[in-house]
All heavy atoms as an XYZ file, in Angstrom:
754
protein
N     -16.551     -3.984     20.923
C     -15.119     -4.076     21.089
C     -14.414     -3.078     20.187
O     -14.964     -2.620     19.208
C     -14.627     -5.514     20.823
C     -14.679     -5.933     19.383
C     -13.586     -5.725     18.554
C     -15.797     -6.550     18.851
C     -13.615     -6.126     17.234
C     -15.837     -6.952     17.530
C     -14.742     -6.738     16.731
N     -13.193     -2.763     20.531
C     -12.338     -1.888     19.734
C     -11.124     -2.697     19.297
O     -10.575     -3.454     20.094
C     -11.869     -0.678     20.536
C     -13.024      0.204     20.967
O     -14.024      0.318     20.261
N     -12.901      0.825     22.120
N     -10.711     -2.544     18.067
C      -9.537     -3.250     17.568
C      -8.758     -2.353     16.618
O      -9.339     -1.549     15.893
C      -9.945     -4.529     16.854
N      -7.450     -2.529     16.644
C      -6.573     -1.837     15.704
C      -5.928     -2.886     14.819
O      -5.393     -3.879     15.316
C      -5.489     -1.034     16.452
O      -6.127     -0.049     17.256
C      -4.541     -0.352     15.481
N      -5.997     -2.667     13.534
C      -5.385     -3.570     12.568
C      -4.158     -2.863     12.003
O      -4.275     -1.813     11.358
C      -6.384     -3.937     11.451
C      -7.590     -4.639     12.066
C      -5.705     -4.801     10.389
C      -8.724     -4.878     11.114
N      -2.995     -3.433     12.295
C      -1.747     -2.852     11.820
C      -1.435     -3.421     10.439
O      -1.508     -4.629     10.227
C      -0.614     -3.144     12.796
C      -0.832     -2.485     14.139
C       0.300     -2.729     15.113
O       1.181     -3.583     14.842
O       0.313     -2.047     16.154
N      -1.081     -2.538      9.508
C      -0.879     -2.932      8.117
C       0.549     -2.689      7.645
O       1.155     -1.664      7.965
C      -1.814     -2.137      7.204
C      -3.305     -2.202      7.482
C      -4.039     -1.171      6.643
C      -3.820     -3.594      7.205
N       1.046     -3.625      6.867
C       2.244     -3.427      6.056
C       1.737     -3.475      4.621
O       1.120     -4.457      4.208
C       3.269     -4.520      6.305
N       1.951     -2.409      3.876
C       1.443     -2.313      2.514
C       2.627     -2.382      1.557
O       3.583     -1.615      1.676
C       0.671     -0.993      2.298
C       0.177     -0.882      0.873
C      -0.477     -0.876      3.291
N       2.534     -3.332      0.619
C       3.567     -3.486     -0.394
C       2.981     -3.090     -1.736
O       2.016     -3.683     -2.195
C       4.075     -4.933     -0.430
C       4.866     -5.299      0.789
C       4.244     -5.681      1.959
C       6.247     -5.234      0.761
C       4.964     -5.998      3.087
C       6.993     -5.549      1.887
C       6.353     -5.937      3.053
N       3.561     -2.071     -2.345
C       3.123     -1.588     -3.651
C       3.942     -2.334     -4.701
O       5.176     -2.297     -4.665
C       3.344     -0.069     -3.774
C       3.021      0.427     -5.173
C       2.530      0.665     -2.721
N       3.261     -3.014     -5.614
C       3.978     -3.805     -6.606
C       4.433     -2.956     -7.790
O       4.091     -1.777     -7.924
C       3.152     -5.008     -7.063
C       1.932     -4.629     -7.880
O       1.666     -3.430     -8.083
O       1.241     -5.551     -8.330
N       5.239     -3.589     -8.622
C       5.847     -2.916     -9.770
C       4.802     -2.324    -10.715
O       4.984     -1.216    -11.225
C       6.739     -3.922    -10.514
C       7.423     -3.370    -11.730
C       8.359     -4.398    -12.337
C       7.705     -5.062    -13.513
N       8.625     -5.950    -14.246
N       3.706     -3.030    -10.934
C       2.718     -2.530    -11.899
C       2.002     -1.280    -11.379
O       1.779     -0.333    -12.135
C       1.723     -3.617    -12.288
O       0.978     -4.037    -11.183
N       1.646     -1.261    -10.085
C       1.024     -0.049     -9.534
C       2.023      1.099     -9.539
O       1.687      2.225     -9.914
C       0.495     -0.296     -8.115
C      -0.127      0.918     -7.421
C      -1.271      1.507     -8.239
C      -0.599      0.552     -6.019
N       3.257      0.803     -9.150
C       4.282      1.847     -9.163
C       4.450      2.411    -10.577
O       4.504      3.620    -10.769
C       5.625      1.324     -8.641
C       6.687      2.380     -8.661
C       6.745      3.351     -7.660
C       7.626      2.450     -9.685
C       7.701      4.350     -7.684
C       8.581      3.445     -9.724
C       8.616      4.392     -8.719
O       9.557      5.398     -8.744
N       4.507      1.519    -11.584
C       4.676      1.966    -12.969
C       3.522      2.839    -13.429
O       3.724      3.851    -14.108
N       2.294      2.451    -13.060
C       1.131      3.255    -13.428
C       1.161      4.626    -12.788
O       0.858      5.646    -13.425
N       1.551      4.667    -11.525
C       1.620      5.962    -10.839
C       2.785      6.800    -11.351
O       2.698      8.024    -11.405
C       1.713      5.750     -9.326
C       0.430      5.215     -8.692
C       0.661      4.837     -7.234
C      -0.702      6.212     -8.803
N       3.867      6.134    -11.748
C       5.011      6.872    -12.286
C       4.640      7.561    -13.601
O       5.080      8.676    -13.855
C       6.211      5.947    -12.490
C       7.472      6.687    -12.906
C       8.683      5.812    -12.733
C       9.959      6.529    -13.082
N      10.280      7.650    -12.212
N       3.803      6.899    -14.421
C       3.398      7.547    -15.674
C       2.452      8.722    -15.401
O       2.451      9.704    -16.139
C       2.758      6.542    -16.630
O       1.542      6.071    -16.116
N       1.664      8.635    -14.330
C       0.760      9.730    -13.964
C       1.497     10.840    -13.223
O       1.219     12.023    -13.418
C      -0.385      9.204    -13.074
O      -1.057      8.153    -13.768
C      -1.372     10.297    -12.726
N       2.436     10.443    -12.364
C       3.209     11.394    -11.543
C       4.701     11.161    -11.791
O       5.383     10.552    -10.952
C       2.906     11.204    -10.052
C       1.454     11.301     -9.697
C       0.716     10.168     -9.380
C       0.819     12.531     -9.657
C      -0.621     10.255     -9.029
C      -0.515     12.638     -9.312
C      -1.245     11.493     -9.008
N       5.235     11.623    -12.921
C       6.642     11.339    -13.232
C       7.635     12.004    -12.283
O       8.765     11.548    -12.164
C       6.811     11.856    -14.664
C       5.685     12.807    -14.881
C       4.577     12.381    -13.974
N       7.214     13.049    -11.607
C       8.093     13.714    -10.643
C       7.626     13.385     -9.230
O       6.430     13.396     -8.941
C       8.085     15.224    -10.871
C       8.685     15.619    -12.209
C       8.713     17.117    -12.407
O       8.736     17.860    -11.411
O       8.712     17.534    -13.580
N       8.581     13.078     -8.364
C       8.294     12.785     -6.956
C       7.297     11.624     -6.812
O       6.372     11.669     -6.007
C       7.789     14.049     -6.258
C       8.040     14.029     -4.765
O       8.779     13.141     -4.285
O       7.476     14.888     -4.067
N       7.506     10.599     -7.634
C       6.588      9.460     -7.691
C       6.407      8.790     -6.335
O       5.278      8.456     -5.953
C       7.078      8.425     -8.724
O       7.243      9.078     -9.981
C       6.108      7.271     -8.858
N       7.493      8.602     -5.599
C       7.388      7.895     -4.311
C       6.440      8.610     -3.353
O       5.647      7.968     -2.654
C       8.761      7.717     -3.667
C       9.625      6.693     -4.399
O       9.171      6.147     -5.427
O      10.745      6.437     -3.939
N       6.505      9.918     -3.310
C       5.601     10.680     -2.432
C       4.153     10.478     -2.867
O       3.255     10.297     -2.041
C       5.956     12.170     -2.442
C       5.079     13.010     -1.511
C       5.507     14.475     -1.484
N       5.410     15.113     -2.787
C       4.282     15.611     -3.307
N       3.140     15.516     -2.635
N       4.281     16.193     -4.489
N       3.917     10.473     -4.167
C       2.562     10.260     -4.680
C       2.070      8.843     -4.373
O       0.883      8.649     -4.079
C       2.497     10.547     -6.173
C       2.590     12.007     -6.494
N       1.557     12.887     -6.256
C       3.596     12.748     -7.014
C       1.916     14.104     -6.624
N       3.155     14.043     -7.082
N       2.968      7.867     -4.431
C       2.595      6.492     -4.087
C       2.115      6.435     -2.646
O       1.071      5.849     -2.346
C       3.767      5.516     -4.318
C       3.484      4.162     -3.698
C       4.056      5.365     -5.809
N       2.843      7.055     -1.747
C       2.446      7.077     -0.333
C       1.097      7.767     -0.174
O       0.222      7.293      0.565
C       3.535      7.753      0.539
C       3.033      8.006      1.950
C       4.799      6.899      0.553
N       0.880      8.862     -0.896
C      -0.404      9.567     -0.820
C      -1.553      8.691     -1.316
O      -2.632      8.673     -0.717
C      -0.355     10.870     -1.621
C       0.511     11.923     -0.972
O       0.834     11.847      0.210
N       0.922     12.900     -1.749
N      -1.350      7.961     -2.406
C      -2.394      7.097     -2.956
C      -2.701      5.957     -1.991
O      -3.870      5.651     -1.725
C      -1.993      6.568     -4.358
C      -2.902      5.446     -4.801
C      -2.005      7.704     -5.370
N      -1.669      5.319     -1.457
C      -1.876      4.223     -0.500
C      -2.617      4.731      0.732
O      -3.570      4.099      1.197
C      -0.531      3.578     -0.102
C      -0.692      2.659      1.099
C       0.060      2.820     -1.284
N      -2.216      5.871      1.228
C      -2.880      6.449      2.402
C      -4.351      6.747      2.097
O      -5.235      6.471      2.922
C      -2.140      7.731      2.844
O      -0.783      7.400      3.123
C      -2.764      8.321      4.086
N      -4.625      7.276      0.925
C      -6.013      7.561      0.539
C      -6.830      6.271      0.452
O      -7.996      6.237      0.871
C      -6.049      8.296     -0.798
N      -6.230      5.203     -0.075
C      -6.935      3.916     -0.153
C      -7.291      3.391      1.237
O      -8.416      2.943      1.474
C      -6.072      2.878     -0.884
C      -5.915      3.104     -2.352
S      -4.788      1.850     -3.022
C      -4.849      2.230     -4.758
N      -6.342      3.453      2.138
C      -6.595      2.951      3.498
C      -7.598      3.855      4.206
O      -8.458      3.376      4.955
C      -5.280      2.823      4.297
C      -4.330      1.836      3.595
C      -5.551      2.399      5.730
C      -4.904      0.459      3.332
N      -7.534      5.152      3.973
C      -8.526      6.056      4.559
C      -9.929      5.731      4.055
O     -10.902      5.810      4.809
C      -8.173      7.514      4.262
C      -7.038      8.024      5.111
O      -6.721      7.461      6.153
N      -6.386      9.075      4.655
N     -10.050      5.360      2.775
C     -11.353      4.982      2.218
C     -11.880      3.723      2.906
O     -13.079      3.632      3.224
C     -11.247      4.767      0.715
N     -11.010      2.770      3.160
C     -11.407      1.555      3.884
C     -11.822      1.923      5.305
O     -12.828      1.425      5.827
C     -10.268      0.510      3.889
C     -10.589     -0.655      4.809
C      -9.995      0.021      2.475
N     -11.067      2.815      5.937
C     -11.388      3.243      7.296
C     -12.792      3.839      7.362
O     -13.550      3.562      8.288
C     -10.355      4.270      7.787
C     -10.579      4.747      9.210
C     -10.358      3.639     10.218
O      -9.253      3.151     10.350
N     -11.381      3.252     10.943
N     -13.148      4.640      6.382
C     -14.480      5.257      6.349
C     -15.571      4.190      6.323
O     -16.598      4.319      6.997
C     -14.595      6.219      5.146
C     -13.737      7.465      5.406
C     -16.036      6.603      4.879
C     -13.544      8.349      4.190
N     -15.347      3.121      5.574
C     -16.335      2.029      5.508
C     -16.572      1.396      6.876
O     -17.685      1.009      7.205
C     -15.886      0.955      4.523
C     -15.841      1.351      3.058
C     -15.214      0.228      2.236
C     -17.232      1.678      2.545
N     -15.508      1.295      7.669
C     -15.611      0.644      8.971
C     -15.924      1.607     10.109
O     -16.036      1.194     11.253
C     -14.330     -0.144      9.274
C     -14.268     -1.422      8.479
C     -13.664     -1.468      7.230
C     -14.853     -2.586      8.970
C     -13.633     -2.637      6.496
C     -14.829     -3.756      8.242
C     -14.219     -3.773      7.004
O     -14.189     -4.939      6.274
N     -16.072      2.879      9.821
C     -16.417      3.860     10.851
C     -17.923      3.987     11.059
O     -18.378      4.885     11.754
C     -15.832      5.239     10.502
C     -14.382      5.378     10.913
O     -13.914      4.568     11.734
O     -13.711      6.299     10.405
N     -18.679      3.093     10.498
C     -20.136      3.130     10.609
C     -20.576      2.655     11.986
O     -20.298      1.520     12.380
C     -20.748      2.229      9.529
C     -22.247      2.402      9.414
O     -22.910      2.632     10.453
O     -22.759      2.316      8.285
N     -21.260      3.487     12.765
C     -21.684      3.118     14.121
C     -22.595      1.889     14.157
O     -22.659      1.196     15.175
C     -22.432      4.347     14.629
C     -22.082      5.460     13.710
C     -21.633      4.858     12.419
N     -23.268      1.603     13.050
C     -24.169      0.447     13.034
C     -23.419     -0.877     13.167
O     -24.029     -1.906     13.464
C     -25.012      0.443     11.754
O     -24.202      0.165     10.627
N     -22.109     -0.857     12.980
C     -21.319     -2.083     13.128
C     -21.209     -2.510     14.592
O     -20.958     -3.662     14.886
C     -19.926     -1.915     12.518
C     -19.879     -1.711     11.003
C     -18.451     -1.414     10.552
C     -20.427     -2.922     10.282
N     -21.364     -1.562     15.487
C     -21.336     -1.891     16.908
C     -19.947     -2.077     17.482
O     -19.803     -2.509     18.632
N     -18.928     -1.801     16.726
C     -17.560     -1.881     17.221
C     -16.692     -0.903     16.427
O     -17.117     -0.366     15.414
C     -17.014     -3.313     17.109
C     -17.080     -3.859     15.715
N     -18.164     -4.563     15.263
C     -16.211     -3.783     14.684
C     -17.953     -4.908     13.997
N     -16.792     -4.446     13.629
N     -15.505     -0.699     16.925
C     -14.598      0.246     16.290
C     -13.376     -0.492     15.761
O     -12.704     -1.191     16.520
C     -14.129      1.323     17.297
O     -15.293      1.974     17.826
C     -13.231      2.335     16.648
N     -13.121     -0.344     14.491
C     -11.900     -0.872     13.881
C     -11.072      0.309     13.402
O     -11.584      1.208     12.737
C     -12.213     -1.760     12.682
C     -12.786     -3.133     12.954
C     -13.066     -3.855     11.639
C     -11.857     -3.958     13.804
N      -9.807      0.292     13.740
C      -8.897      1.336     13.309
C      -7.796      0.683     12.486
O      -7.195     -0.303     12.925
C      -8.285      2.064     14.518
O      -9.345      2.611     15.295
C      -7.344      3.173     14.079
N      -7.545      1.222     11.309
C      -6.486      0.715     10.448
C      -5.270      1.621     10.607
O      -5.377      2.834     10.466
C      -6.945      0.679      8.992
C      -8.050     -0.309      8.770
C      -9.372      0.062      8.909
C      -7.763     -1.620      8.447
C     -10.402     -0.852      8.721
C      -8.781     -2.547      8.265
C     -10.099     -2.155      8.403
N      -4.139      1.013     10.913
C      -2.907      1.758     11.174
C      -1.818      1.254     10.236
O      -1.435      0.077     10.296
C      -2.488      1.563     12.627
C      -1.204      2.219     13.084
C      -1.304      3.735     12.971
C      -0.902      1.823     14.523
N      -1.348      2.130      9.363
C      -0.265      1.759      8.445
C       1.050      1.822      9.219
O       1.452      2.880      9.676
C      -0.214      2.702      7.227
C      -1.516      2.671      6.447
C       0.970      2.333      6.323
C      -1.617      3.714      5.340
N       1.695      0.667      9.342
C       2.983      0.601     10.040
C       4.153      0.672      9.060
O       5.255      1.048      9.439
C       3.083     -0.699     10.846
C       2.058     -0.824     11.955
C       2.279      0.172     13.058
C       3.399     -0.274     13.961
N       3.556      0.544     15.140
N       3.867      0.287      7.820
C       4.954      0.223      6.850
C       4.389      0.298      5.437
O       3.380     -0.324      5.131
C       5.698     -1.096      7.039
C       6.787     -1.367      6.058
C       7.423     -2.700      6.356
N       8.488     -2.981      5.424
C       9.223     -4.055      5.464
N       9.000     -4.958      6.385
N      10.168     -4.252      4.589
N       5.053      1.075      4.583
C       4.749      1.095      3.158
C       6.062      0.795      2.435
O       7.058      1.487      2.624
C       4.188      2.451      2.686
C       2.866      2.759      3.383
C       4.016      2.450      1.172
C       2.300      4.130      3.067
N       6.028     -0.260      1.663
C       7.212     -0.674      0.901
C       6.873     -0.576     -0.583
O       5.897     -1.176     -1.037
C       7.564     -2.112      1.273
C       8.804     -2.643      0.617
C      10.068     -2.330      1.401
O       9.982     -2.112      2.617
O      11.128     -2.311      0.770
N       7.670      0.178     -1.324
C       7.446      0.347     -2.751
C       8.435     -0.542     -3.494
O       9.643     -0.341     -3.408
C       7.616      1.822     -3.176
C       7.408      1.979     -4.669
C       6.658      2.714     -2.391
N       7.889     -1.552     -4.187
C       8.723     -2.489     -4.943
C       8.734     -2.038     -6.400
O       7.763     -2.220     -7.127
C       8.174     -3.906     -4.807
C       8.025     -4.419     -3.371
C       7.359     -5.777     -3.357
C       9.375     -4.465     -2.670
N       9.834     -1.433     -6.797
C       9.935     -0.906     -8.158
C      10.252     -2.021     -9.158
O      10.123     -1.834    -10.355
C      10.970      0.209     -8.207
C      10.536      1.388     -7.343
C      11.598      2.442     -7.222
C      11.119      3.512     -6.250
N      12.133      4.473     -5.912
N      10.667     -3.150     -8.650
C      10.905     -4.356     -9.445
C      10.279     -5.520     -8.699
O      10.162     -5.493     -7.471
C      12.402     -4.606     -9.630
C      13.133     -3.512    -10.390
C      12.654     -3.358    -11.828
O      12.258     -4.375    -12.443
O      12.676     -2.224    -12.340
N       9.883     -6.556     -9.440
C       9.353     -7.755     -8.787
C      10.473     -8.411     -7.982
O      11.611     -8.496     -8.457
C       8.831     -8.756     -9.820
C       7.561     -8.271    -10.500
O       6.804     -7.515     -9.857
O       7.326     -8.657    -11.656
N      10.180     -8.867     -6.773
C      11.205     -9.557     -5.985
C      11.683    -10.817     -6.710
O      10.896    -11.500     -7.380
C      10.479     -9.929     -4.702
C       9.279     -9.053     -4.643
C       8.920     -8.755     -6.066
N      12.959    -11.123     -6.575
C      13.518    -12.331     -7.191
C      12.766    -13.551     -6.675
O      12.503    -13.671     -5.475
C      15.004    -12.438     -6.857
N      12.405    -14.423     -7.587
C      11.744    -15.667     -7.205
C      10.236    -15.588     -7.110
O       9.583    -16.603     -6.853
N       9.663    -14.410     -7.319
C       8.205    -14.276     -7.226
C       7.549    -14.881     -8.461
O       7.823    -14.465     -9.582
C       7.787    -12.815     -7.091
C       6.272    -12.558     -7.033
C       5.654    -13.229     -5.808
C       5.980    -11.065     -7.038
N       6.697    -15.880     -8.235
C       5.933    -16.479     -9.324
C       4.644    -15.687     -9.481
O       3.830    -15.644     -8.567
C       5.613    -17.941     -9.011
C       6.808    -18.852     -9.003
C       6.418    -20.278     -8.692
O       5.368    -20.750     -9.187
O       7.156    -20.919     -7.932
N       4.484    -15.070    -10.645
C       3.287    -14.282    -10.901
C       2.110    -15.214    -11.167
O       2.286    -16.332    -11.640
C       3.496    -13.347    -12.086
C       4.640    -12.358    -11.889
S       4.515    -11.383    -10.374
C       3.227    -10.250    -10.820
N       0.908    -14.765    -10.829
C      -0.299    -15.548    -11.044
C      -1.475    -14.596    -11.204
O      -1.500    -13.527    -10.597
C      -0.541    -16.483     -9.860
O      -1.775    -17.156     -9.999
N      -2.454    -14.997    -12.017
C      -3.694    -14.226    -12.131
C      -4.627    -14.520    -10.973
O      -5.614    -13.808    -10.777
C      -4.393    -14.527    -13.455
C      -3.616    -13.960    -14.637
O      -2.970    -12.933    -14.521
N      -3.677    -14.630    -15.761
N      -4.347    -15.558    -10.228
C      -5.120    -15.935     -9.039
C      -4.573    -15.135     -7.858
O      -3.438    -15.345     -7.421
C      -4.980    -17.439     -8.799
C      -5.729    -17.925     -7.573
O      -6.042    -17.111     -6.679
O      -5.981    -19.140     -7.498
N      -5.368    -14.208     -7.342
C      -4.917    -13.298     -6.290
C      -4.438    -14.056     -5.058
O      -3.404    -13.723     -4.474
C      -6.026    -12.283     -5.922
C      -5.628    -11.455     -4.727
C      -6.338    -11.394     -7.100
N      -5.175    -15.080     -4.643
C      -4.769    -15.844     -3.458
C      -3.415    -16.509     -3.666
O      -2.569    -16.494     -2.773
C      -5.832    -16.876     -3.107
C      -7.075    -16.249     -2.506
C      -8.090    -17.294     -2.066
O      -7.686    -18.357     -1.560
O      -9.287    -17.037     -2.238
N      -3.221    -17.087     -4.842
C      -1.945    -17.745     -5.138
C      -0.815    -16.715     -5.192
O       0.274    -16.956     -4.673
C      -2.031    -18.521     -6.444
C      -0.790    -19.309     -6.742
C      -0.971    -20.219     -7.943
C       0.290    -21.049     -8.128
N       0.159    -22.003     -9.206
N      -1.072    -15.564     -5.800
C      -0.061    -14.514     -5.873
C       0.331    -14.044     -4.479
O       1.512    -13.887     -4.175
C      -0.555    -13.340     -6.719
C       0.396    -12.154     -6.849
C       1.722    -12.571     -7.469
C      -0.247    -11.044     -7.654
N      -0.660    -13.830     -3.603
C      -0.349    -13.399     -2.233
C       0.436    -14.466     -1.483
O       1.368    -14.156     -0.738
C      -1.629    -13.040     -1.487
C      -2.298    -11.743     -1.928
C      -3.648    -11.579     -1.230
C      -1.416    -10.546     -1.670
N       0.067    -15.732     -1.678
C       0.800    -16.823     -1.050
C       2.247    -16.839     -1.551
O       3.187    -16.954     -0.757
C       0.106    -18.158     -1.339
C       0.744    -19.309     -0.598
O       0.904    -19.201      0.642
O       1.094    -20.320     -1.254
N       2.415    -16.706     -2.869
C       3.767    -16.666     -3.447
C       4.555    -15.475     -2.904
O       5.741    -15.588     -2.588
C       3.700    -16.588     -4.974
C       3.154    -17.839     -5.612
O       3.089    -18.902     -4.994
N       2.747    -17.725     -6.869
N       3.894    -14.322     -2.796
C       4.577    -13.132     -2.283
C       5.027    -13.342     -0.843
O       6.151    -12.981     -0.483
C       3.687    -11.890     -2.380
C       4.365    -10.679     -1.815
C       5.326    -10.012     -2.554
C       4.074    -10.227     -0.541
C       5.991     -8.908     -2.022
C       4.723     -9.128     -0.006
C       5.677     -8.462     -0.752
N       4.176    -13.934     -0.025
C       4.546    -14.170      1.377
C       5.748    -15.100      1.486
O       6.623    -14.900      2.342
C       3.360    -14.731      2.155
S       2.096    -13.483      2.479
N       5.823    -16.098      0.627
C       6.982    -17.001      0.626
C       8.252    -16.245      0.257
O       9.288    -16.403      0.900
C       6.749    -18.160     -0.350
C       5.710    -19.149      0.137
C       5.422    -20.210     -0.908
C       4.286    -21.116     -0.441
N       3.845    -22.036     -1.494
N       8.177    -15.406     -0.771
C       9.336    -14.627     -1.199
C       9.706    -13.605     -0.121
O      10.882    -13.383      0.167
C       9.062    -13.929     -2.554
C      10.122    -12.896     -2.879
C       8.962    -14.962     -3.661
N       8.700    -12.992      0.493
C       8.946    -11.994      1.536
C       9.690    -12.617      2.713
O      10.593    -12.009      3.275
C       7.629    -11.384      2.002
N       9.314    -13.822      3.055
C       9.984    -14.515      4.170
C      11.449    -14.768      3.844
O      12.332    -14.531      4.661
C       9.260    -15.820      4.471
C       9.767    -16.517      5.691
C       8.912    -17.729      6.004
C       9.397    -18.390      7.275
N       8.599    -19.560      7.625
N      11.720    -15.213      2.621
C      13.087    -15.489      2.192
C      13.898    -14.194      2.136
O      15.061    -14.169      2.507
C      13.092    -16.193      0.814
C      14.497    -16.235      0.215
C      12.505    -17.587      0.928
N      13.252    -13.107      1.678
C      13.947    -11.823      1.539
C      13.927    -10.999      2.816
O      14.318     -9.835      2.808
C      13.351    -11.026      0.387
C      13.707    -11.599     -0.958
O      14.866    -11.801     -1.253
N      12.713    -11.908     -1.759
N      13.399    -11.580      3.886
C      13.376    -10.913      5.200
C      12.625     -9.592      5.157
O      13.117     -8.568      5.646
C      14.804    -10.709      5.729
C      14.807    -10.387      7.206
O      13.882    -10.740      7.914
N      15.841     -9.709      7.667
N      11.417     -9.605      4.561
C      10.569     -8.420      4.579
C       9.930     -8.231      5.945
O       9.181     -7.302      6.165
C       9.476     -8.514      3.514
C       9.952     -8.346      2.097
C       9.126     -8.697      1.051
C      11.194     -7.826      1.792
C       9.529     -8.545     -0.266
C      11.616     -7.677      0.485
C      10.784     -8.031     -0.541
N      10.211     -9.135      6.882
C       9.690     -9.052      8.255
C       8.175     -8.963      8.314
O       7.612     -8.074      8.919
C      10.318     -7.885      9.015
C      11.794     -8.065      9.206
O      12.257     -9.153      9.538
N      12.559     -7.006      8.995
N       7.521     -9.898      7.675
C       6.051     -9.924      7.725
C       5.599    -10.604      8.982
O       6.163    -11.512      9.466
C       5.483    -10.651      6.500
C       5.779     -9.984      5.165
C       5.156    -10.816      4.040
C       5.210     -8.593      5.117
């Protein structure tokens, strides 16, 4: 089978801050380049013919959050953080 996975990528404040210190000029463009490179690396992993199917990753949206969204409860637990982010995104109409 063939499938396309459409992605909305949200870059958080900490990644943005790290990239801003590395790329102080034109940071937003560099953020997009880094995100694209990350997704391309994932695509390469899934381009292996031994999988017997084709998965294509398509970035539909990249949102750079230079500040944490209001109401976001931070957590060291990735699953909890993603759940919290989805709740905040729904309230803030991030159209997920």
